[in-house]
C-alpha positions as a Markdown table, in Angstrom:
| # | Residue | x | y | z |
|---|---|---|---|---|
| 1 | Met | -7.0 | -29.4 | -29.6 |
| 2 | Ser | -4.5 | -27.9 | -31.9 |
| 3 | Leu | -4.0 | -24.8 | -31.6 |
| 4 | Glu | -2.1 | -22.0 | -32.9 |
| 5 | Thr | -0.6 | -19.3 | -30.6 |
| 6 | Lys | 1.7 | -15.9 | -30.8 |
| 7 | Ile | 2.4 | -14.1 | -28.3 |
| 8 | Asn | 3.1 | -10.0 | -29.8 |
| 9 | Val | 5.0 | -7.7 | -27.2 |
| 10 | Ile | 3.2 | -4.5 | -26.8 |
| 11 | Ser | 5.2 | -3.0 | -24.4 |
| 12 | Glu | 6.8 | -4.0 | -21.3 |
| 13 | Ser | 3.9 | -4.3 | -19.2 |
| 14 | Val | 1.5 | -5.2 | -22.6 |
| 15 | Asn | 1.2 | -8.7 | -24.3 |
| 16 | Glu | -1.2 | -9.9 | -26.4 |
| 17 | Leu | -2.1 | -13.6 | -27.2 |
| 18 | Glu | -3.2 | -14.1 | -30.9 |
| 19 | Val | -4.8 | -17.5 | -31.6 |
| 20 | Ile | -6.0 | -19.5 | -34.4 |
| 21 | Ala | -8.4 | -22.2 | -33.6 |
| 22 | Ala | -9.3 | -25.2 | -36.4 |
| 23 | Tyr | -13.5 | -25.0 | -36.6 |
| 24 | Asp | -13.4 | -29.2 | -35.8 |
| 25 | Asp | -11.1 | -28.3 | -32.8 |
| 26 | Ile | -13.4 | -26.2 | -31.2 |
| 27 | Lys | -16.9 | -27.6 | -32.6 |
| 28 | Ser | -17.9 | -29.4 | -29.1 |
| 29 | Leu | -17.1 | -26.4 | -26.9 |
| 30 | Leu | -19.4 | -24.4 | -29.5 |
| 31 | Asp | -22.0 | -26.9 | -29.9 |
| 32 | Glu | -22.1 | -27.0 | -26.3 |
| 33 | Asn | -22.6 | -23.5 | -25.8 |
| 34 | Val | -25.3 | -23.4 | -28.1 |
| 35 | Gln | -27.2 | -25.9 | -26.6 |
| 36 | Lys | -27.2 | -23.8 | -23.4 |
| 37 | Gln | -28.9 | -20.8 | -25.1 |
| 38 | Met | -31.2 | -23.0 | -26.8 |
| 39 | Lys | -32.3 | -24.2 | -23.6 |
| 40 | Ser | -33.6 | -20.2 | -22.5 |
| 41 | Ile | -34.7 | -19.5 | -26.2 |
| 42 | Gln | -38.9 | -19.5 | -26.5 |
| 43 | Ile | -40.5 | -19.0 | -29.3 |
| 44 | Asp | -44.7 | -18.6 | -29.8 |
| 45 | Gly | -46.2 | -22.2 | -30.2 |
| 46 | Phe | -43.2 | -23.9 | -27.9 |
| 47 | Arg | -42.3 | -24.0 | -24.8 |
| 48 | Lys | -39.3 | -22.9 | -23.5 |
| 49 | Gly | -36.1 | -25.1 | -24.3 |
| 50 | Lys | -38.7 | -27.4 | -26.6 |
| 51 | Val | -37.9 | -25.3 | -29.7 |
| 52 | Pro | -36.6 | -27.3 | -32.5 |
| 53 | Pro | -32.9 | -27.0 | -33.7 |
| 54 | Ala | -34.4 | -26.2 | -37.5 |
| 55 | Val | -36.5 | -23.7 | -36.2 |
| 56 | Ile | -34.1 | -21.8 | -34.3 |
| 57 | Lys | -31.4 | -22.2 | -37.3 |
| 58 | Arg | -34.0 | -20.5 | -39.5 |
| 59 | Ile | -34.8 | -17.8 | -36.9 |
| 60 | Tyr | -31.2 | -17.2 | -36.1 |
| 61 | Gly | -28.9 | -18.5 | -38.5 |
| 62 | Asp | -25.4 | -18.5 | -37.3 |
| 63 | Ser | -25.9 | -15.5 | -34.5 |
| 64 | Leu | -26.1 | -18.6 | -31.4 |
| 65 | Glu | -22.4 | -19.7 | -32.8 |
| 66 | Tyr | -20.7 | -16.3 | -33.0 |
| 67 | Thr | -22.1 | -15.7 | -29.4 |
| 68 | Ala | -20.9 | -19.1 | -28.2 |
| 69 | Ala | -17.4 | -18.1 | -30.5 |
| 70 | Glu | -16.7 | -15.2 | -28.0 |
| 71 | Lys | -17.5 | -17.5 | -24.8 |
| 72 | Val | -15.5 | -20.2 | -26.4 |
| 73 | Ala | -12.3 | -17.7 | -26.8 |
| 74 | Asn | -12.4 | -16.7 | -22.9 |
| 75 | Lys | -12.5 | -20.8 | -22.3 |
| 76 | Leu | -9.2 | -20.9 | -24.6 |
| 77 | Phe | -7.7 | -17.9 | -22.8 |
| 78 | Trp | -7.5 | -19.4 | -19.4 |
| 79 | Gln | -6.8 | -22.4 | -21.0 |
| 80 | Ile | -3.6 | -21.1 | -22.7 |
| 81 | Glu | -2.6 | -19.3 | -19.4 |
| 82 | Lys | -2.6 | -22.3 | -17.2 |
| 83 | Glu | -0.4 | -24.1 | -20.2 |
| 84 | Gln | 2.1 | -21.1 | -20.8 |
| 85 | Asn | 1.9 | -19.5 | -17.7 |
| 86 | Leu | 1.2 | -16.4 | -19.0 |
| 87 | Lys | 0.7 | -14.6 | -15.6 |
| 88 | Pro | -1.6 | -11.7 | -16.8 |
| 89 | Ile | -2.0 | -9.2 | -13.3 |
| 90 | Asn | -5.5 | -7.6 | -14.4 |
| 91 | Glu | -8.8 | -8.3 | -16.6 |
| 92 | Pro | -7.8 | -9.7 | -19.7 |
| 93 | Ala | -9.8 | -8.1 | -22.9 |
| 94 | Leu | -11.1 | -9.3 | -25.8 |
| 95 | Thr | -9.6 | -6.5 | -28.1 |
| 96 | Asp | -10.1 | -8.1 | -31.8 |
| 97 | Ile | -12.4 | -11.3 | -32.4 |
| 98 | Asp | -13.3 | -13.3 | -36.4 |
| 99 | Phe | -15.5 | -16.5 | -36.6 |
| 100 | Lys | -15.8 | -18.0 | -39.7 |
| 101 | Pro | -18.5 | -20.6 | -39.4 |
| 102 | Asn | -16.7 | -24.5 | -40.4 |
| 103 | Glu | -13.5 | -22.9 | -40.8 |
| 104 | Lys | -11.4 | -21.3 | -37.7 |
| 105 | Leu | -11.7 | -18.8 | -35.0 |
| 106 | Thr | -9.4 | -16.6 | -34.5 |
| 107 | Phe | -9.1 | -13.6 | -31.6 |
| 108 | Lys | -6.6 | -11.7 | -30.1 |
| 109 | Val | -6.5 | -11.0 | -26.2 |
| 110 | Ser | -4.6 | -8.2 | -24.3 |
| 111 | Tyr | -3.5 | -8.8 | -20.7 |
| 112 | Glu | -0.9 | -7.0 | -18.5 |
| 113 | Ile | 1.7 | -8.2 | -16.8 |
| 114 | Phe | 5.0 | -7.7 | -14.3 |
| 115 | Pro | 7.3 | -5.8 | -17.0 |
| 116 | Lys | 10.6 | -7.1 | -17.4 |
| 117 | Ile | 13.4 | -4.3 | -15.8 |
| 118 | Glu | 17.0 | -4.7 | -16.2 |
| 119 | Pro | 17.7 | -1.8 | -13.3 |
| 120 | Gln | 20.7 | 0.2 | -14.5 |
| 121 | Gly | 22.0 | 3.6 | -13.6 |
| 122 | Tyr | 21.5 | 3.4 | -9.8 |
| 123 | Ser | 25.4 | 4.0 | -8.7 |
| 124 | Gly | 28.0 | 6.6 | -10.0 |
| 125 | Leu | 25.5 | 9.2 | -9.8 |
| 126 | Glu | 26.2 | 12.7 | -8.0 |
| 127 | Ile | 23.5 | 15.0 | -6.4 |
| 128 | Glu | 23.1 | 18.4 | -4.8 |
| 129 | Val | 21.4 | 18.8 | -1.3 |
| 130 | Pro | 21.3 | 22.3 | 0.8 |
| 131 | Asp | 24.0 | 21.9 | 3.4 |
| 132 | Tyr | 22.0 | 23.8 | 6.3 |
| 133 | Lys | 24.0 | 25.3 | 9.1 |
| 134 | Val | 22.2 | 25.9 | 12.5 |
| 135 | Thr | 22.6 | 30.1 | 13.8 |
| 136 | Asp | 22.8 | 31.8 | 16.8 |
| 137 | Ala | 20.0 | 33.5 | 15.3 |
| 138 | Glu | 18.0 | 30.2 | 15.1 |
| 139 | Ile | 18.4 | 29.3 | 18.4 |
| 140 | Glu | 18.0 | 32.7 | 19.9 |
| 141 | Ser | 14.8 | 32.9 | 18.1 |
| 142 | Glu | 13.9 | 29.3 | 19.8 |
| 143 | Val | 14.8 | 30.7 | 23.1 |
| 144 | Thr | 12.9 | 33.8 | 22.5 |
| 145 | Arg | 10.1 | 31.6 | 21.5 |
| 146 | Leu | 10.0 | 29.5 | 24.7 |
| 147 | Leu | 10.1 | 32.4 | 26.4 |
| 148 | Glu | 6.7 | 34.0 | 24.6 |
| 149 | Ala | 5.0 | 30.7 | 25.2 |
| 150 | Asn | 5.6 | 30.9 | 29.0 |
| 151 | Ala | 4.7 | 34.5 | 29.0 |
| 152 | Thr | 2.5 | 36.3 | 31.7 |
| 153 | Tyr | 0.6 | 40.1 | 31.0 |
| 154 | Glu | 0.2 | 41.9 | 33.8 |
| 155 | Asp | -2.0 | 45.2 | 33.4 |
| 156 | Ala | -0.4 | 48.2 | 31.9 |
| 157 | Glu | -1.7 | 51.8 | 31.5 |
| 158 | Thr | 1.3 | 53.0 | 28.7 |
| 159 | Val | 2.7 | 51.3 | 25.7 |
| 160 | Glu | 6.1 | 52.0 | 27.1 |
| 161 | Asp | 8.1 | 49.1 | 24.6 |
| 162 | Ala | 7.9 | 46.4 | 22.2 |
| 163 | Lys | 6.9 | 43.8 | 24.6 |
| 164 | Tyr | 3.2 | 45.0 | 24.9 |
| 165 | Leu | -0.5 | 43.2 | 24.3 |
| 166 | Leu | -2.8 | 45.6 | 22.9 |
| 167 | Thr | -6.5 | 44.9 | 22.9 |
| 168 | Ala | -8.0 | 47.7 | 19.9 |
| 169 | Asp | -10.9 | 48.0 | 17.3 |
| 170 | Ile | -10.2 | 49.2 | 14.1 |
| 171 | Phe | -11.7 | 51.7 | 11.7 |
| 172 | Thr | -11.2 | 52.3 | 8.6 |
| 173 | Ala | -9.7 | 56.3 | 8.0 |
| 174 | Asp | -9.4 | 59.3 | 5.9 |
| 175 | Glu | -5.6 | 59.9 | 4.5 |
| 176 | Asn | -5.3 | 62.5 | 7.7 |
| 177 | Gly | -6.0 | 58.9 | 10.3 |
| 178 | Val | -9.3 | 60.2 | 11.3 |
| 179 | Ser | -11.6 | 57.7 | 11.4 |
| 180 | Thr | -14.3 | 57.0 | 9.1 |
| 181 | Gly | -16.6 | 55.4 | 11.9 |
| 182 | Ile | -16.7 | 52.2 | 10.1 |
| 183 | Lys | -15.9 | 49.6 | 11.9 |
| 184 | Met | -13.2 | 46.9 | 10.3 |
| 185 | Glu | -12.5 | 45.2 | 13.7 |
| 186 | Ser | -13.5 | 44.4 | 17.5 |
| 187 | Asp | -11.3 | 43.8 | 20.3 |
| 188 | Tyr | -8.1 | 42.7 | 18.0 |
| 189 | Lys | -5.3 | 41.8 | 19.6 |
| 190 | Ile | -2.3 | 43.5 | 17.8 |
| 191 | Asn | 1.1 | 42.2 | 19.7 |
| 192 | Leu | 4.0 | 44.8 | 19.4 |
| 193 | Thr | 6.7 | 42.0 | 19.5 |
| 194 | Asn | 5.7 | 40.7 | 16.6 |
| 195 | Lys | 9.0 | 40.8 | 14.0 |
| 196 | Asn | 6.3 | 41.2 | 11.1 |
| 197 | Ile | 4.0 | 44.0 | 12.1 |
| 198 | Asn | 3.7 | 47.1 | 10.6 |
| 199 | Lys | 6.2 | 49.7 | 11.6 |
| 200 | Glu | 3.8 | 52.2 | 11.8 |
| 201 | Ile | 1.9 | 50.6 | 14.1 |
| 202 | Phe | 4.9 | 50.2 | 16.6 |
| 203 | Asp | 5.8 | 53.7 | 16.2 |
| 204 | Asn | 2.4 | 55.3 | 16.6 |
| 205 | Ala | 1.5 | 53.4 | 19.5 |
| 206 | Leu | 4.3 | 53.9 | 21.0 |
| 207 | Asn | 3.8 | 56.0 | 24.6 |
| 208 | Lys | -0.3 | 56.0 | 24.2 |
| 209 | His | -2.8 | 55.0 | 27.1 |
| 210 | Ile | -5.8 | 53.0 | 27.0 |
| 211 | Gly | -8.0 | 54.6 | 25.2 |
| 212 | Asp | -5.5 | 56.7 | 22.8 |
| 213 | Thr | -6.1 | 57.0 | 19.2 |
| 214 | Phe | -3.6 | 56.3 | 16.4 |
| 215 | Ser | -3.5 | 55.5 | 12.9 |
| 216 | Phe | -1.5 | 53.5 | 10.4 |
| 217 | Ser | -1.9 | 52.6 | 6.5 |
| 218 | Phe | 0.0 | 50.1 | 4.1 |
| 219 | Asp | 0.2 | 50.1 | 0.4 |
| 220 | Glu | -2.3 | 48.0 | -1.2 |
| 221 | Ala | -1.2 | 46.4 | -4.8 |
| 222 | His | -4.2 | 46.6 | -7.6 |
| 223 | Glu | -3.5 | 44.4 | -10.3 |
| 224 | His | -4.0 | 45.0 | -14.2 |
| 225 | His | -5.9 | 43.1 | -16.4 |
| 226 | Asp | -2.9 | 41.1 | -17.1 |
| 227 | Asp | -2.4 | 40.5 | -13.1 |
| 228 | Val | 1.0 | 42.3 | -13.4 |
| 229 | Pro | 0.9 | 45.1 | -10.5 |
| 230 | His | 0.6 | 48.6 | -11.4 |
| 231 | Glu | -0.9 | 50.6 | -9.1 |
| 232 | His | -0.1 | 51.0 | -5.4 |
| 233 | Lys | -2.7 | 52.8 | -3.3 |
| 234 | Lys | -2.5 | 53.6 | 0.3 |
| 235 | Ile | -4.9 | 52.2 | 2.9 |
| 236 | Phe | -5.7 | 54.3 | 6.7 |
| 237 | Tyr | -6.9 | 52.7 | 9.4 |
| 238 | Ser | -7.3 | 54.5 | 12.6 |
| 239 | Val | -6.7 | 52.2 | 16.3 |
| 240 | Val | -8.7 | 52.8 | 19.4 |
| 241 | Ile | -6.9 | 51.0 | 22.2 |
| 242 | Lys | -9.2 | 49.8 | 24.8 |
| 243 | Asn | -6.7 | 47.8 | 27.0 |
| 244 | Ile | -2.8 | 47.1 | 27.6 |
| 245 | Gln | -0.8 | 44.7 | 28.5 |
| 246 | Lys | 2.7 | 44.4 | 29.4 |
| 247 | Ile | 4.6 | 40.9 | 28.2 |
| 248 | Val | 6.6 | 39.3 | 31.2 |
| 249 | Tyr | 8.8 | 37.0 | 30.1 |
| 250 | Pro | 10.0 | 34.2 | 32.7 |
| 251 | Glu | 13.8 | 34.0 | 34.0 |
| 252 | Leu | 16.2 | 31.3 | 32.3 |
| 253 | Asn | 16.8 | 30.7 | 35.5 |
| 254 | Glu | 16.9 | 26.7 | 37.0 |
| 255 | Glu | 13.5 | 26.5 | 38.7 |
| 256 | Phe | 11.8 | 27.4 | 35.4 |
| 257 | Leu | 13.6 | 24.9 | 32.9 |
| 258 | Lys | 13.5 | 22.0 | 34.8 |
| 259 | Lys | 10.2 | 22.8 | 34.9 |
| 260 | Val | 9.4 | 23.0 | 31.3 |
| 261 | Thr | 12.0 | 20.2 | 30.6 |
| 262 | His | 10.8 | 17.8 | 32.9 |
| 263 | Asp | 14.1 | 18.3 | 35.0 |
| 264 | Lys | 16.3 | 17.2 | 32.3 |
| 265 | Ile | 18.1 | 20.6 | 31.4 |
| 266 | Thr | 18.5 | 23.0 | 34.3 |
| 267 | Thr | 21.0 | 26.3 | 32.8 |
| 268 | Glu | 21.1 | 28.6 | 30.2 |
| 269 | Ala | 23.4 | 27.1 | 28.4 |
| 270 | Glu | 22.0 | 23.7 | 28.2 |
| 271 | Leu | 18.9 | 24.7 | 26.8 |
| 272 | Arg | 20.9 | 26.2 | 24.1 |
| 273 | Glu | 23.2 | 22.9 | 23.2 |
| 274 | Asn | 20.2 | 21.3 | 23.4 |
| 275 | Ile | 18.3 | 23.1 | 21.2 |
| 276 | Gln | 21.8 | 23.8 | 18.9 |
| 277 | Lys | 20.7 | 19.8 | 19.0 |
| 278 | Asp | 17.6 | 19.3 | 18.2 |
| 279 | Leu | 17.9 | 21.8 | 15.0 |
| 280 | Leu | 20.6 | 19.8 | 13.7 |
| 281 | Ser | 18.3 | 17.2 | 14.0 |
| 282 | Tyr | 16.0 | 18.5 | 12.3 |
| 283 | Tyr | 18.3 | 19.4 | 9.3 |
| 284 | Glu | 19.9 | 16.3 | 9.3 |
| 285 | Ser | 16.7 | 14.4 | 8.8 |
| 286 | Ser | 15.4 | 17.0 | 6.2 |
| 287 | Thr | 18.5 | 16.5 | 4.1 |
| 288 | Asn | 18.8 | 13.0 | 4.2 |
| 289 | Asp | 14.8 | 12.5 | 3.4 |
| 290 | Met | 15.5 | 14.9 | 0.5 |
| 291 | Ala | 18.8 | 13.1 | -0.5 |
| 292 | Glu | 16.9 | 10.0 | -0.9 |
| 293 | Leu | 14.1 | 11.9 | -2.9 |
| 294 | Lys | 16.5 | 13.4 | -5.4 |
| 295 | Leu | 18.2 | 9.8 | -5.6 |
| 296 | Glu | 14.7 | 8.3 | -6.7 |
| 297 | Gln | 14.2 | 11.0 | -9.4 |
| 298 | Ala | 17.7 | 10.5 | -10.7 |
| 299 | Val | 17.6 | 6.8 | -10.6 |
| 300 | Leu | 14.1 | 7.1 | -12.2 |
| 301 | Lys | 15.7 | 9.3 | -15.1 |
| 302 | Asn | 18.1 | 6.7 | -16.2 |
| 303 | Asn | 15.4 | 3.6 | -16.4 |
| 304 | Ser | 12.7 | 4.4 | -18.6 |
| 305 | Phe | 9.8 | 2.0 | -19.2 |
| 306 | Ser | 6.1 | 1.5 | -19.0 |
| 307 | Pro | 4.5 | 0.4 | -15.6 |
| 308 | Pro | 1.4 | -1.7 | -15.8 |
| 309 | Lys | -1.9 | 0.5 | -15.9 |
| 310 | Val | -3.6 | -1.0 | -13.7 |
| 311 | Phe | -0.8 | -0.1 | -11.1 |
| 312 | Ile | -1.2 | 3.5 | -11.7 |
| 313 | Lys | -4.9 | 3.1 | -11.7 |
| 314 | Asn | -5.1 | 1.4 | -8.6 |
| 315 | Tyr | -2.4 | 3.6 | -6.9 |
| 316 | Leu | -4.4 | 6.8 | -8.3 |
| 317 | Asp | -7.5 | 5.5 | -6.9 |
| 318 | His | -5.8 | 5.7 | -3.3 |
| 319 | Leu | -4.4 | 9.2 | -3.6 |
| 320 | Val | -7.3 | 10.9 | -4.9 |
| 321 | Lys | -9.4 | 9.2 | -2.1 |
| 322 | Asp | -6.7 | 10.5 | 0.7 |
| 323 | Glu | -7.0 | 14.2 | -1.3 |
| 324 | Ile | -10.8 | 14.3 | -1.2 |
| 325 | Asp | -10.6 | 13.3 | 2.3 |
| 326 | Asn | -8.0 | 15.7 | 3.0 |
| 327 | Tyr | -11.0 | 18.5 | 1.4 |
| 328 | Lys | -13.8 | 16.9 | 3.4 |
| 329 | Lys | -12.3 | 17.7 | 6.6 |
| 330 | Lys | -11.4 | 21.3 | 5.7 |
| 331 | Lys | -15.0 | 22.0 | 4.5 |
| 332 | Lys | -13.7 | 22.7 | 0.9 |
| 333 | Lys | -15.2 | 21.9 | -2.2 |
| 334 | Val | -13.4 | 19.5 | -4.1 |
| 335 | Asn | -13.6 | 18.8 | -8.2 |
| 336 | Pro | -12.2 | 15.0 | -8.2 |
| 337 | Glu | -11.4 | 15.2 | -12.0 |
| 338 | Val | -9.5 | 18.0 | -11.5 |
| 339 | Ile | -7.6 | 16.3 | -8.7 |
| 340 | Arg | -7.4 | 13.2 | -10.8 |
| 341 | Glu | -4.9 | 15.0 | -13.5 |
| 342 | Lys | -3.3 | 16.8 | -10.6 |
| 343 | Leu | -1.6 | 13.2 | -8.8 |
| 344 | Ala | -1.9 | 11.1 | -12.3 |
| 345 | Leu | 2.1 | 12.0 | -13.1 |
| 346 | Lys | 2.7 | 11.6 | -9.2 |
| 347 | Ala | 0.9 | 8.2 | -9.4 |
| 348 | Glu | 2.4 | 6.5 | -12.5 |
| 349 | Asn | 6.2 | 7.5 | -10.9 |
| 350 | Ser | 5.5 | 6.7 | -7.4 |
| 351 | Val | 4.5 | 2.7 | -8.9 |
| 352 | Lys | 7.6 | 3.2 | -11.4 |
| 353 | Trp | 9.4 | 3.4 | -8.5 |
| 354 | Ile | 8.3 | 0.6 | -6.6 |
| 355 | Leu | 8.7 | -1.7 | -9.0 |
| 356 | Leu | 12.3 | -0.6 | -9.8 |
| 357 | Lys | 13.2 | -0.3 | -6.3 |
| 358 | Asp | 12.1 | -4.4 | -5.8 |
| 359 | Lys | 14.1 | -5.0 | -8.6 |
| 360 | Ile | 17.3 | -3.5 | -7.3 |
| 361 | Ile | 16.8 | -4.9 | -4.0 |
| 362 | Glu | 16.6 | -8.8 | -6.5 |
| 363 | Lys | 19.9 | -7.9 | -8.1 |
| 364 | Glu | 22.2 | -6.6 | -5.2 |
| 365 | Asn | 20.4 | -9.5 | -2.9 |
| 366 | Ile | 19.9 | -7.0 | -0.4 |
| 367 | Leu | 18.4 | -8.5 | 2.3 |
| 368 | Leu | 17.6 | -8.6 | 6.0 |
| 369 | Ser | 19.1 | -11.6 | 7.7 |
| 370 | Asp | 18.3 | -12.3 | 11.4 |
| 371 | Glu | 21.9 | -11.8 | 11.8 |
| 372 | Arg | 21.5 | -8.1 | 10.9 |
| 373 | Leu | 17.6 | -7.5 | 12.6 |
| 374 | Lys | 20.1 | -8.7 | 15.7 |
| 375 | Glu | 22.7 | -6.0 | 15.2 |
| 376 | Leu | 19.8 | -3.5 | 14.1 |
| 377 | Ser | 18.1 | -4.3 | 17.7 |
| 378 | Glu | 21.5 | -4.0 | 19.8 |
| 379 | Glu | 22.8 | -0.7 | 17.6 |
| 380 | Asn | 18.8 | 0.8 | 19.1 |
| 381 | Ala | 18.1 | -0.3 | 22.2 |
| 382 | Glu | 19.5 | 2.0 | 24.5 |
| 383 | Lys | 18.3 | 5.0 | 22.0 |
| 384 | Met | 14.6 | 3.4 | 23.0 |
| 385 | Gly | 15.1 | 2.4 | 25.9 |
| 386 | Val | 14.1 | -0.8 | 25.5 |
| 387 | Ser | 15.9 | -4.3 | 25.8 |
| 388 | Ala | 17.3 | -6.0 | 22.5 |
| 389 | Asp | 15.2 | -8.7 | 23.0 |
| 390 | Ile | 12.1 | -6.6 | 23.4 |
| 391 | Leu | 13.2 | -4.2 | 20.1 |
| 392 | Leu | 14.0 | -7.7 | 18.1 |
| 393 | Lys | 10.4 | -9.2 | 18.8 |
| 394 | His | 9.4 | -6.1 | 17.5 |
| 395 | Tyr | 11.7 | -6.0 | 14.2 |
| 396 | Gln | 10.6 | -9.6 | 13.6 |
| 397 | Ser | 7.0 | -7.9 | 12.4 |
| 398 | Asp | 6.3 | -8.2 | 8.6 |
| 399 | Glu | 5.8 | -4.5 | 9.0 |
| 400 | Met | 8.9 | -3.7 | 10.8 |
| 401 | Lys | 11.0 | -6.1 | 8.3 |
| 402 | Asn | 10.0 | -4.1 | 5.4 |
| 403 | Arg | 10.3 | -0.9 | 7.5 |
| 404 | Leu | 13.8 | -1.9 | 8.0 |
| 405 | Leu | 14.5 | -3.3 | 4.5 |
| 406 | Met | 13.8 | 0.1 | 3.2 |
| 407 | Asn | 16.0 | 1.8 | 5.5 |
| 408 | Glu | 18.7 | -0.8 | 4.0 |
| 409 | Phe | 18.3 | -0.2 | 0.4 |
| 410 | Tyr | 18.4 | 3.3 | 0.7 |
| 411 | Ser | 21.5 | 2.8 | 3.1 |
| 412 | Phe | 23.1 | 0.7 | -0.1 |
| 413 | Leu | 21.5 | 3.6 | -2.2 |
| 414 | Lys | 23.2 | 6.4 | -1.0 |
| 415 | Lys | 27.0 | 4.3 | -0.1 |
| 416 | Ser | 26.8 | 4.1 | -4.2 |
| 417 | Asn | 26.5 | 7.4 | -5.3 |
| 418 | Thr | 28.0 | 10.1 | -4.4 |
| 419 | Ile | 25.7 | 13.7 | -2.1 |
| 420 | Lys | 27.4 | 16.9 | -2.3 |
| 421 | Arg | 26.1 | 19.0 | 0.1 |
| 422 | Ile | 26.0 | 22.9 | -0.8 |
| 423 | Asp | 25.4 | 26.9 | 0.4 |
| 424 | Pro | 21.1 | 26.3 | 0.8 |
| 425 | Glu | 20.8 | 29.6 | -1.0 |
| 426 | Val | 22.9 | 28.2 | -4.2 |
| 427 | Phe | 20.8 | 24.5 | -3.8 |
| 428 | Ser | 17.6 | 27.2 | -4.5 |
| 429 | Gln | 18.7 | 29.1 | -7.1 |
| 430 | Lys | 19.4 | 26.0 | -8.7 |
| 431 | Glu | 15.9 | 24.7 | -7.8 |
| 432 | Glu | 14.0 | 27.6 | -9.3 |
| 433 | Val | 15.6 | 27.3 | -12.5 |
| 434 | His | 14.7 | 23.7 | -12.8 |
| 435 | Ala | 11.6 | 24.4 | -11.6 |
| 436 | Glu | 10.9 | 27.1 | -14.6 |
| 437 | Lys | 12.5 | 24.8 | -16.9 |
| 438 | His | 10.0 | 22.0 | -15.8 |
């Protein structure tokens, strides 16, 4: 069979096969399909499948052959696909067909392929990340949180300082602080150690007893029709104290510290040092994640291409399903189309990054050899509290190999580029400016 074929490149990931087939070359295929159709035709006066061809021709004309032409086009496409190794990654679509009986069949089929990507601009870049420092205030805050989590409560009659928990009923009040009788909250817990508490609440609760009443107020912003706050209205409340409890914090002694740390820490100095290490580790992990994200964004910007739509659709379907499931768990209303639109760009960029990342790994020959796996297992065995042999077996699973390969890839990416640490406030300001521009 002699066929004229031509591949039209529509985009990096879409090709179109154009085929011209002479009528004589496909006549046997057309006749075979027409015969199949004739077997299912039933006309009054004839048994099913026994209608004479002349009668069918008179009634149907060339329509059976036109129908057969589509079937033949599909068959020819897959024949050519095998011969020319076209490798479609989606369901090919017949986009155009022109059948001229006794002359020729012309058709076009569109299909997606893996794009031919030549990665570039993934080294010699400079990105910025926040240079977080652990402060004494942060350490103190963590110590306080530990104490609060293990605090006990003693019944009291009077509020003497901030270390008290009140149980109260709250009513709306007039501008003089006199209750209107309209109760807003019952048995409401007011923790005076809360740093965000209304200052009036603390000041006016001080030295009060069970059964006493005090008032407080706050400014409520009323928005104009253009959402610009233009008026502040003072709202007043009256509080009736029903119960007072003194918050008693434990002492940071050896007994307490051994209890809460399972015998790992015995002194306050060790506790503070450990908190500092944990915060540093957290900041380092966050900065590392941010560096990887910034590098992804920078490399993607330097590599413009159109990923296969079928990949984007499948990835987006997955994202949308997860998001809908999250909404359902929270018992919130959800509009799938709104979510789909919101996540569309994320899906496209994610697919682009997956394809680009794989090409960089291939180009740079980033491998995870048996020697490297053994090296990693020996490096991490002590940290993980297992033997190197056991860890090596774990690392040899396909899932872990893939994770470790990604670690090697990002390690390569970070070594190939400059990661500049800057003041966190300056970083935030730059991010805000960038967000406004985009």
